[in-house]
N, C-alpha and C positions, 0 to 999 in steps of 0.2 A: 467390770469388766477388767478383766486385769490388762494388765500395756500388750503382753506378747499376743494374748486375743486378737485385741485390736488392730495391732502390727499386722498380723497374718490373715484378717478380715480385709484390711484397706488392700494389702496385695491381691487377695482373690478376686476383689471386686476389678482392682485396675489392670489385672491379668484378662478378665474377661472383655470387658471395655477394650481394652488392646486387642484383642482379638476377632472384636466385632469388624471395630476399625478398619483392622489389617484387610479383613474382607471384604469390607466397603471397599476400601481405596487399590487392592487386589484385580478389582472388578470393572472401574473406572479410573478415567484420567483426573480423579476429581483432584485429589493431592497433587500432583503434577502440574495442575493450571493455578493450584491456591499458592502454593508454595516455589516454583519454578518459575512463572508469569506465563505469559504467551509462546507458542511454539512460531512464533514467525516473529522474524524479522522487525526493529523499527524501524518502518520507512520515513516515520515525520522530521520532516526538514526541509531546506532549500537545494533543488536537482536541476543543475546546467544539463538540459537539454540542446541538442545540437543534431540535426538533421540535411539530407540532401535528398534534394524530390528526385524520384527513380525513374518517372514519365514523361521527362522534359529534358534537352538540351543545355538547360542550365544545371551548370556542374556549383555552384555556388554551396557556400555550406552558411546552413541558417542557427541561430540560435534563440533560445527560450527560456523562461526560469518556470521555474514547477516547481512549485510551492506543494506537499502535502500534510494540510492543516489537523487532519485525523483519523487516526487510525484504531476501529476496533476490532480485534480477530482479522480475519484474513479483507475486511471492508475498509478501502480508501479512498478521505475524499481530498478535497483542493483547488486550486485555480492554477492559472497559466498567465504569464504577460509576457512581452517582447516588444524591447526596448523601442525598437524602429518602428511600434507601431502603440506606444502608448493607451489610444482610445480604445482596445478592441482589450478586453478579457472573458477568458473562458471558467469553465466551471467542470469540476471532471471526477467522477466518481469509478470505483471499481471492485476489485477480488484480488489477491496477491496471496499466491499457491504454498509459499515460501523459497518458491522456482521461477515463475512465471506471475509477472505483474499484469493484469486486462483492463485497459480505461475505457471509458467514453466519453467525450467532453463536448462541451456546447456553449453559445454565446452566454455570459454571464450578465444579471439583471446590474452589476454595478459597473460593466461598464459603459466607457461614455459615450462610445458609436451604437446606439438600441438597435440597427435595422441591418447590421450583417452579418450572414448566414455563416453559419461556417460549423462544424458539426461533422464529427467523426469518432474514429477508438483507436487504440495504439495497443499495440501487443510485442511484450518485453519480456527477455531471458534473463534472470541473473546469471550475469559472469563470476568468478572467483572469487575479485577481487571484490565484490560487491556493487558494481556498477552495471547496469543495465545495458541490453544491444537486443534489438528489433525491428518493427515496423508502421507504419500506421497508416490507413486510411481515410480520406475520407473527402465532402464537399467542398474544394478548393472556390470560396466567393472571388477572388481576382481573376481565375481563365473562369469560373462557370462551369466545372466539372467536378469530377471525383479525379483525386490525388493519391499517389503512394510515395510513400518516402523511406528511406532507411534513416534509423534512430540511432543514437547514443546518449543515457541519461547516468549522471554521475553526481556523486551525494558531492555539494560545496561545501569546505570543513567550515 
């Protein structure tokens, strides 16, 4: 086989393969996921969370550390700690849509205090600067009732 025929044959095979690949890529977002990465912002890392209770007369600002350990597409997992309550630790898991972050939290088995009951959920909206604002509702073990709070989440650099 001479060189010109071989080059033409390789070119024809490449063209057919390219057309098939183009048709497959055009019908799905496989190519985007493979080469461009996830469509979701990477939230893994440490976040400073500040909040105020809505349903009490106490207007003090509370703080906690929210650590996102894993993110798989829209799925989020991590834990929460507070400086003023070192014996407490909460785990959380939830979803991130690219704009909204929804998390459910519950007492961690790694907490020193194994008997505290504090369950609830957060609902945040991402702001233009990459921080989040939103609300939480949960069972407040100290007041023995459901509590509602406003929240702000900011990434720790």
